[in-house]
C-alpha positions in Angstrom: 98.7 130.0 81.1 102.0 129.0 78.5 103.9 128.6 81.9 101.9 126.5 83.2 102.3 123.9 80.5 106.3 124.7 80.6 107.1 124.6 84.4 104.6 122.0 85.5 105.2 121.2 89.3 108.7 123.1 89.2 110.1 121.0 86.6 110.9 122.4 83.0 109.7 121.3 80.3 113.2 119.1 79.4 112.8 117.6 82.9 109.0 117.2 82.2 109.2 115.4 78.8 111.7 113.0 80.4 110.0 112.1 83.3 106.9 111.4 81.3 107.0 111.6 77.0 107.9 108.2 76.1 110.6 108.3 73.1 108.6 107.4 69.8 111.7 109.0 67.1 113.0 106.5 65.0 116.8 106.1 65.4 118.4 108.3 62.6 122.9 108.1 61.5 124.6 110.9 62.1 127.9 110.3 60.2 129.3 107.8 58.3 133.0 107.0 56.8 133.2 107.2 54.0 131.0 110.9 54.1 127.7 109.9 52.1 128.8 110.9 48.3 132.3 110.9 49.5 135.5 109.2 48.4 138.1 107.1 50.1 141.5 108.8 50.1 144.9 107.0 50.9 143.3 103.2 51.8 142.9 100.2 49.4 140.9 98.5 52.5 138.0 101.5 54.1 136.3 100.6 57.2 132.3 101.4 56.7 131.6 103.3 59.9 127.7 104.2 60.4 127.3 106.3 63.7 123.7 106.7 65.4 122.3 109.1 67.7 121.1 106.3 69.9 121.5 103.1 71.2 120.2 100.2 69.1 118.7 97.5 70.7 121.2 95.4 69.0 120.6 91.8 68.2 123.2 89.9 66.3 121.3 87.0 65.3 118.6 89.4 63.7 121.0 91.9 62.0 123.8 91.0 61.7 123.4 90.8 57.7 121.9 94.2 57.8 124.5 95.2 55.6 125.2 95.2 52.3 127.6 96.9 49.8 127.7 96.4 45.7 128.7 98.1 42.9 127.0 99.0 39.8 127.1 95.2 38.2 125.5 94.0 41.2 128.6 92.8 42.5 128.4 92.1 46.7 132.0 93.1 48.4 131.8 90.4 51.7 133.2 91.4 54.7 132.3 91.3 58.5 129.8 93.3 60.6 130.8 94.9 64.4 128.2 96.8 66.7 129.7 98.7 69.0 128.3 101.6 72.0 130.2 104.3 72.2 129.2 107.3 74.9 125.8 105.6 74.9 125.3 106.0 71.2 126.2 102.8 68.7 128.5 102.5 65.8 128.1 100.0 63.4 131.5 98.7 61.8 131.7 96.9 58.1 135.3 95.9 57.6 136.1 94.0 54.1 137.9 90.7 53.5 139.7 92.6 50.6 141.0 95.7 49.2 137.9 96.9 46.7 139.3 97.2 43.7 140.5 101.0 42.5 137.8 103.8 40.9 134.9 102.3 41.3 131.2 103.3 42.9 130.0 101.5 45.7 126.5 101.8 47.6 126.2 100.4 50.7 122.7 99.6 51.9 121.6 99.3 56.0 118.7 97.0 56.2 115.9 99.3 58.4 113.9 97.5 61.6 117.5 98.4 63.7 115.9 98.6 66.9 116.8 101.4 69.4 115.9 100.6 73.5 112.2 101.8 73.0 111.2 99.3 70.4 111.7 102.1 67.9 112.8 101.0 64.3 115.2 102.3 61.8 113.8 102.8 58.1 116.2 101.5 55.0 119.6 103.4 54.5 121.8 104.2 52.0 124.9 106.1 50.7 127.3 105.8 47.6 130.7 106.5 47.3 134.0 106.1 45.4 136.9 103.8 45.8 140.9 105.2 45.8 141.4 105.9 42.5 145.6 106.2 42.8 147.3 103.2 42.6 149.6 102.9 45.6 153.1 102.9 44.4 154.8 101.6 47.7 153.6 100.4 51.2 155.2 100.4 54.7 154.3 99.7 57.8 156.1 102.1 60.3 154.5 100.7 64.1 152.0 97.8 64.0 150.5 99.5 66.8 149.9 96.0 68.4 151.6 96.2 71.5 152.7 98.8 73.5 156.8 97.7 74.2 158.9 100.7 74.0 155.8 102.8 75.2 156.1 105.6 78.0 153.1 105.4 80.4 150.8 108.8 79.3 151.9 110.8 81.8 155.7 109.7 81.4 156.5 112.5 79.4 157.5 115.7 80.4 154.7 117.8 77.9 151.9 115.8 79.3 150.0 118.3 81.1 146.8 118.4 83.2 146.1 114.7 83.7 144.2 113.2 87.4 146.8 111.8 89.8 145.4 108.6 89.6 147.5 105.8 88.0 144.5 104.0 86.7 143.1 107.5 85.1 145.2 107.4 82.4 146.5 104.4 81.1 148.1 102.8 77.6 147.7 99.1 76.9 147.4 97.3 74.3 143.6 95.7 73.0 142.3 92.4 70.7 139.3 93.5 71.4 139.2 96.4 69.1 141.1 96.8 65.9 141.0 98.5 62.3 140.9 95.5 60.2 140.6 91.9 60.2 144.4 91.1 59.9 145.1 93.2 62.8 145.7 91.4 65.8 145.6 94.5 68.4 145.5 98.0 69.0 147.1 100.6 71.2 144.5 101.9 73.9 144.4 104.7 75.7 142.2 105.4 78.4 142.9 109.1 79.7 141.5 111.3 82.2 142.4 115.2 82.5 141.9 117.0 85.5 139.5 120.4 85.4 141.1 122.1 88.2 144.6 121.4 86.9 146.8 124.8 88.0 148.7 124.1 84.5 146.1 124.9 82.8 147.0 123.3 80.0 146.0 119.6 78.9 147.8 117.5 76.7 149.4 114.2 76.2 152.3 113.3 74.7 152.5 109.4 74.5 155.9 109.3 73.5 157.8 106.0 71.7 161.0 105.8 73.1 162.6 104.1 70.3 161.4 106.3 67.5 164.9 106.5 66.1 164.1 103.3 64.3 161.3 104.3 62.6 164.0 107.5 60.7 163.0 109.0 57.6 165.0 110.7 54.7 162.0 112.6 52.6 158.1 113.4 53.0 156.9 112.4 49.7 154.5 110.3 51.1 151.2 110.3 53.3 151.2 109.4 56.6 148.2 107.5 58.2 146.7 105.9 61.4 143.6 104.1 62.0 141.5 106.2 64.9 138.8 104.9 66.3 136.7 108.2 68.5 135.3 108.6 71.3 132.9 111.6 70.4 135.2 113.4 72.8 135.9 116.5 70.9 139.0 116.6 71.4 142.2 116.9 68.9 144.8 114.2 68.1 147.6 114.2 65.8 150.7 112.3 65.2 153.9 113.9 66.2 157.2 114.0 64.7 160.7 114.9 64.9 161.8 116.9 61.9 165.0 115.1 61.6 166.6 111.8 61.8 168.0 112.5 65.5 166.3 115.1 68.1 164.9 117.8 66.0 161.8 119.7 66.6 158.7 118.5 67.0 156.2 118.9 64.7 152.0 117.9 64.3 149.7 117.9 62.3 147.1 121.6 62.2 145.1 121.5 62.1 144.8 118.8 64.3 142.1 115.6 63.8 138.7 116.7 66.0 137.5 113.5 67.3 134.0 114.1 66.9 133.0 111.0 66.1 132.6 107.6 67.2 134.7 104.2 65.9 137.2 103.8 63.5 138.8 106.9 60.9 141.6 106.9 58.7 143.4 109.9 59.7 145.8 111.0 56.8 149.2 113.5 56.9 150.5 114.8 53.6 154.2 115.3 55.1 154.8 117.2 51.7 151.8 119.9 51.4 149.8 119.6 54.3 150.2 122.5 56.7 152.3 121.5 60.8 152.8 123.2 63.8 155.8 123.5 65.9 155.6 121.9 69.0 159.2 122.4 69.6 162.4 124.3 67.9 162.5 126.2 64.6 163.5 122.8 62.2 161.3 123.2 59.3 159.6 119.8 58.2 160.8 119.2 54.4 163.6 116.1 54.7 164.5 114.1 57.3 162.1 112.7 60.4 160.6 110.6 62.3 157.9 109.0 64.5 158.0 110.5 68.2 154.3 110.2 69.6 150.9 110.8 69.5 149.4 113.7 70.6 146.3 114.4 72.6 144.7 118.1 73.6 142.2 119.6 75.5 141.7 123.1 74.8 138.4 124.4 76.8 136.2 126.4 74.2 133.0 128.0 74.3 130.0 126.6 72.9 131.9 123.1 72.4 131.3 120.6 74.3 134.4 118.5 74.7 135.4 115.2 77.2 137.4 115.5 80.1 137.8 111.9 80.1 137.4 109.1 77.4 139.6 106.1 75.2 140.7 106.3 72.1 142.1 103.4 69.9 145.5 103.5 67.5 146.3 100.8 64.9 148.6 100.9 61.8 150.8 103.5 61.5 151.6 103.5 57.9 154.1 105.8 55.1 152.6 105.3 51.5 153.0 106.6 48.3 150.8 106.4 45.7 150.5 107.3 41.9 149.4 111.0 42.1 149.3 110.5 38.0 146.2 109.0 37.8 142.5 110.5 37.3 139.6 109.6 38.6 137.0 108.6 35.8 134.3 106.3 38.3 131.0 108.8 39.1 128.7 108.4 42.6 125.9 108.0 39.1 127.8 104.6 38.4 125.5 103.2 41.3 122.2 104.3 41.7 120.0 104.4 45.1 116.7 102.3 45.2 114.1 105.5 43.8 112.6 108.0 46.1 114.5 106.7 49.2 116.4 110.1 49.2 113.4 112.3 49.2 111.5 110.0 51.7 113.8 111.4 54.2 112.6 114.9 54.2 109.2 114.1 52.1 107.5 117.2 53.1 104.0 115.6 51.3 104.1 112.5 53.5 101.2 112.7 55.8 101.8 114.4 59.9 100.8 112.6 62.3 100.6 114.1 65.8 100.9 112.5 69.8 100.6 113.9 73.4 103.4 113.9 75.9 102.2 110.8 77.1 102.3 109.6 73.2 98.7 108.9 72.7 98.0 109.5 68.9 95.9 112.6 68.4 93.7 113.2 65.5 92.9 116.6 65.6 95.4 118.7 67.4 94.5 121.9 69.1 96.1 124.1 71.7 99.3 122.8 73.4 103.0 121.0 72.9 102.2 117.8 70.5 104.8 115.5 68.9 104.9 115.9 65.1 105.9 112.7 62.9 105.9 113.6 59.6 107.7 110.9 57.3 111.1 109.6 59.4 111.5 113.1 60.9 110.0 113.6 64.1 109.8 117.2 66.0 108.4 118.8 68.7 105.5 121.2 68.0 103.5 124.4 69.4 100.1 124.8 68.5 
């Protein structure tokens, strides 16, 4: 009997469900930046990033003001809200108009009622974060990344391996449509396509900047940062540096940043203290250095789905210094989340509702497979 339910007309349960079972689950947030209950580091103007597990049926007129950011005194911090779809999932970005004050707690409120493509609305969503507490003592834009002049094409470097031969499959161009701040005019857009059947068995791109000598620095006492617009490909990326001001060996941050997110994230590298790996040469990254390239790598791993193609955006490569003698005084509890909200998401005392596979509510479910909704948690159950 069980087999007849799971294997209906030769279809697996997953196929049967996709063909006949309506989607009644509400969209949920799967990741944020800053992290929930996290803190901002090495930027005075973070980008609020909220990634959902589904595509939203975005209505700019209705939802354009759904995000607010406030502090403990109730002050609201203005910004611009955008919506994008990346690999069939939605991501919201909130770009502040001004730098945030140092060492404060903030509450992000996302009003509910954001519908997915099936009309399922989101609940209200809240999270807190702490702003950067260290004053910035020096700021330098290494590369604005607003154009692709003096950059080689993706397969221009001999270190690049495993790309498809189609010229349109791998491009490095500028984009004014996707930027990491309201002040940025454009970003650098890498469209990449690796060839799974490549004989090299190596898949990587060294996106090389030919005027790297103009970015020479005499010390590593600072934080290298750049904004990366992720495509949830689970590939890895890092800046690549030469360990001297001329032609020293190539180094990249280790571990690289895994691109397991959609939208903007600030990538940070403490050149003096973070680990790095050698791509070539035996030089030590301890004094002089210069920028060489961005390094994208695809490595097959068991149990991890890594995409062979995608689109990444890079913006505002900077080398900044911060006052590490500063002390954090703000606490998350300086702002409060509305009472009961955190518990409502996982409240096991909420009444349970059951639906059959056709989406019809069932008052007294007996034997079979049903959709159980309790609070805003939905699951499949077998009774």
